[in-house]
Every structure is written in C-alpha cells, then in structure tokens.
C-alpha positions in Angstrom: 58.4 57.4 138.9 60.6 60.4 139.7 61.3 58.8 143.1 62.6 55.7 141.4 64.8 57.6 139.1 66.3 59.5 142.0 66.9 56.3 143.9 68.6 54.7 140.8 70.8 57.9 140.3 71.8 57.8 144.0 72.7 54.1 143.7 74.8 54.8 140.7 76.6 57.6 142.6 77.3 55.3 145.5 78.8 52.7 143.2 81.1 55.4 141.8 82.0 56.4 145.3 82.9 52.8 146.1 84.9 52.6 142.8 87.1 55.5 143.9 87.2 54.4 147.5 88.6 51.1 146.5 91.7 52.8 145.1 92.2 55.0 148.2 95.2 54.1 150.5 93.2 55.1 153.6 90.7 52.2 153.2 91.6 49.0 155.1 92.3 45.9 153.0 89.2 44.0 154.1 87.0 47.0 153.0 88.9 47.2 149.7 88.3 43.5 149.1 84.5 43.7 149.9 84.2 47.0 148.0 85.9 45.5 144.9 83.5 42.6 145.0 80.4 44.9 145.2 81.7 47.1 142.4 82.6 44.1 140.2 79.3 42.4 140.7 77.4 45.7 139.9 79.4 46.3 136.7 79.5 42.6 135.7 77.2 41.7 132.9 76.5 38.3 134.5 74.1 38.3 137.4 73.5 35.8 140.2 69.9 35.6 139.0 69.5 36.1 135.3 67.4 39.2 134.4 65.2 37.2 131.9 63.6 35.3 134.9 60.4 37.2 135.7 60.5 39.2 138.9 63.3 37.2 140.4 65.8 38.4 137.8 65.8 41.9 139.1 65.9 41.0 142.8 69.7 41.1 142.9 69.7 44.7 141.6 67.0 45.7 144.0 68.1 43.9 147.1 71.7 42.4 146.9 73.4 45.4 145.3 72.0 48.0 147.8 72.7 45.8 150.7 76.3 45.3 149.5 76.7 49.0 149.0 75.4 49.7 152.5 77.9 47.3 154.1 80.8 48.6 152.0 80.0 52.3 152.8 80.0 51.4 156.6 83.5 49.9 156.3 85.0 53.0 154.6 86.2 56.0 156.6 84.0 59.0 156.4 86.8 61.3 155.1 87.4 58.9 152.2 83.7 58.9 151.3 83.6 62.7 151.4 86.6 62.9 149.0 85.2 60.2 146.7 81.7 61.9 146.5 83.3 64.8 144.8 85.1 62.6 142.3 81.8 60.6 141.7 79.8 63.7 141.0 82.5 64.8 138.5 82.5 61.4 136.9 78.7 61.3 136.5 78.9 64.6 134.7 81.7 63.5 132.3 80.8 59.8 131.8 81.9 56.6 133.3 85.4 55.2 133.0 86.2 52.3 130.6 88.7 49.8 132.0 89.0 47.0 129.5 91.5 45.1 131.7 89.1 45.1 134.7 86.2 44.1 132.4 88.1 41.3 130.9 89.2 40.1 134.4 85.5 40.1 135.5 84.4 38.1 132.6 87.3 35.7 133.0 86.5 35.2 136.7 82.8 34.6 136.0 83.7 32.1 133.2 86.0 30.2 135.5 83.4 30.1 138.2 80.8 28.8 135.6 83.2 26.1 134.4 84.0 25.0 137.9 80.3 24.8 138.8 79.7 22.8 135.6 82.5 20.4 136.3 81.2 19.8 139.9 77.7 19.3 138.6 78.9 16.8 136.0 80.9 14.9 138.6 77.9 14.9 140.9 75.5 13.4 138.4 77.9 10.7 137.2 
C-alpha cells in the first residue's frame, strides 16, 4: 500500500512540474501544447472513461495520464524540469493553486466537445 501512495505522490509532483514547465519560456511551443493538454486532462473533472464504470473507469488515471506525463517530460529541457521540481515541491507543501479562469475554460471546452459529439450522433442516427 505504501508503494502505491508513493507512486501517486510522485505522479502528483510530476503534474505540478508540468504545470510550471508549461509557463516557462524555454519550453518549445509543441511541448507547451502537449503539456497543457496533459495537465488540463489530469485536473479536469471529466474523464475520457467515467470513473463509475467498474475497472475501466480508472484505466485513464492508471494508464493514460502516466503515459502523457512520460511523453511531456521527454519534450521538456532538463534544465526546465530541474527548476520546476523545486517549485513543485514548494507547491506540494503549501497547497495547490486555484485558477478559476483555467478551470472554467476546461469545463467550457469539455462542454463544447460533448455538445459537438451529441450533434454528430444525432445527425448520424437521423
């Protein structure tokens, strides 16, 4: 059980590292774009596979998020990761940031995606 807790804590730290790396000017635009997607998906209350579905519901947290983190970390320069690790450790001690604008934007994007899918499905079944 302790091993799982450490894995989850490390995953959380890596997400915070990506959160700070996204804002760094030394990160290439394509890495920022991918990193923003990984961080947004991780912090988003809406999952690709809903959590209430037994077993499958947690696959995105166990498989998709770590894979996304791994690819994002490889795109970011080592110097940026080192700098962001310090910020992430400090943030984990003081509590996570609350950005209502970003949260609202994520919810808006997921809502628009859902509406678009619903419209396409409706048109398909007509």
